[in-house]
N, C-alpha and C positions, 0 to 999 in steps of 0.2 A: 732515709727521709729525714726532714728537718722542718721545724716550725719557725717562721719569722713573724714577729708582731711589730707592726709599724704604728707607733704612737701618733705621728703627725696625720696619717690618713685613716687611723682607726680601723685597720685591716689586719687580719691574721691570714697568713699564707702557709699552706702545706706544700713543701717542695719535695720532689723526688731526689734520688741520689745524684743526679746530674745537675740539680739546681733549677729544674723547670717547675713552674707552678702547676700543681695538680688541682688545687682548689683554693679559693679565696673567700673569706667570710668577714662580714662587718662585726666589729666588737665595740665595747665601751671600756676604756681604761679609767684611771682615777680622775675624779673631778679636781683633785688637788695637784694634778700634774705628775711628774716623775720624780723619784727620789728613793733612796735606799734605807733611810733611818726608820727604825721601829717607832710606831706611833705617829708617823707622818701622814698616813692615809694616802700615800703616793704609790704609783706603780714602779717597781724596781726595774732598772735597766740591766742590760748585759746578758751573759751566757747563763742558761739554766738547763735543767732537764726536768722531765716529768718523773717525779719520785714515786707517785702512787696514782692509781686510777680507782675512783670510789663511785659506787652506785650503778655498776653495770647491771643491766636488766631491769632497773627501776622504771616505773612509769614516768612518762614526761610530766614535768611539773611537780615531781616528788620534792618535798621540802626537806632540806638538810640543816641541822644545827650541830656544831661540833663534829662535823664529818659523819654524822649518823642520821639516817632517815627518821623523821619524827612520826611517820604514819599519816601525815597530812599530805594532801594534794592541793597545790596552790590554785585558788580561784580569785576572781575580782572581789568577792565577798570577804574572803580571808584577808586579802590585801587591805581592804577597808577597815577591818578589825584591828590591824596592826600597821598603821600608816608609816611609822618610822623604821620599820624592820628592814634590814639589808637581806633580801631574799637570795638564798643559795639553792638553786633548783636543779633537778634532773640528773646531773653528773658532776663530779669534781675531778679535775686534773690538778694535782698538788705540785706546785713548782718548788724546785730546790736550786739555789744558786750554785755556780761553779767557780766563782772568782773570790778566793779567800780574801777577806778584809774589805770587799766591795759589796757582794751580795751573798756571801757565805761566811758563817760564824760571826760572833760578836753582835753588836747592836744593829747590824744591817742584814742579818740572816733571813733570806726570803722564806725559807721553810718555817722558821720559828715565828715569822710574821703572819703565817697562814695565808699566803698569797696563792690563789687558785685561778684556773680557768673554769668558769662555772656557768650554768644556765641562769636565766633571769626572766621575770614576768614579761609577757608579750607587750605590756604597756610601757616598758622601758625603751627609750629611744637609743638605738645603736647608731654607730657612726659619729658619736661625740662623747667626750669624757663625761663621767658621772658616777663611777664606782667609788668604793672606799679603799681602793688599792688593787683589787683583783681585776681580772679580765672577764667581762661579761659577754655571753654569747646567746644567740637565739637557741632555744632548747632543741629543735630538730637539727640545726647545724651542729650543735655540741654532740648529740647522739651519733651523728655521722662521723665526726672527727674522732670521738672516743673509740668507736668500733674499728677505726682505720689504723690508729697509731699504737705503738707498743710503749710500755713503761720504759723509761730511760732515753726516750727520743730527745734530741737536742732542741731547745727553744731559745731563740735570741730575741730580746726585746730592744728595739731600736727607737731612739728619740730624735 
């Protein structure tokens, strides 16, 4: 299996070993566009792997900060209390770059930039850029994907 993320169409595709699409999901990539530099708030391109899966078994809308569940469950009321917060919900698939000097090591290291595939509030519009660099997904879609894929699966982000 392999994951392809298409920035122009804001879609994530899960492919089988023959390259056939098993499932396609709407996503939201960075509002600042694509780019590899730390601090750019851009989505990094190129070849990656899922280095870690975090949050398995957590309730949908579980809030994560620093890759740890806070004990909160996201609600519209909680969102209204913290309107500027970048919500990381439900599950985290932590990306690690595979291309040294491009998205691995140095100032462009995807993993050190804390770039994830993660859940987002239902009020966030998918299908258009808007994240701070990560790939946002619908929570139920993310749970399905999380349960289906192994750590180490290849992820390619195409612009």
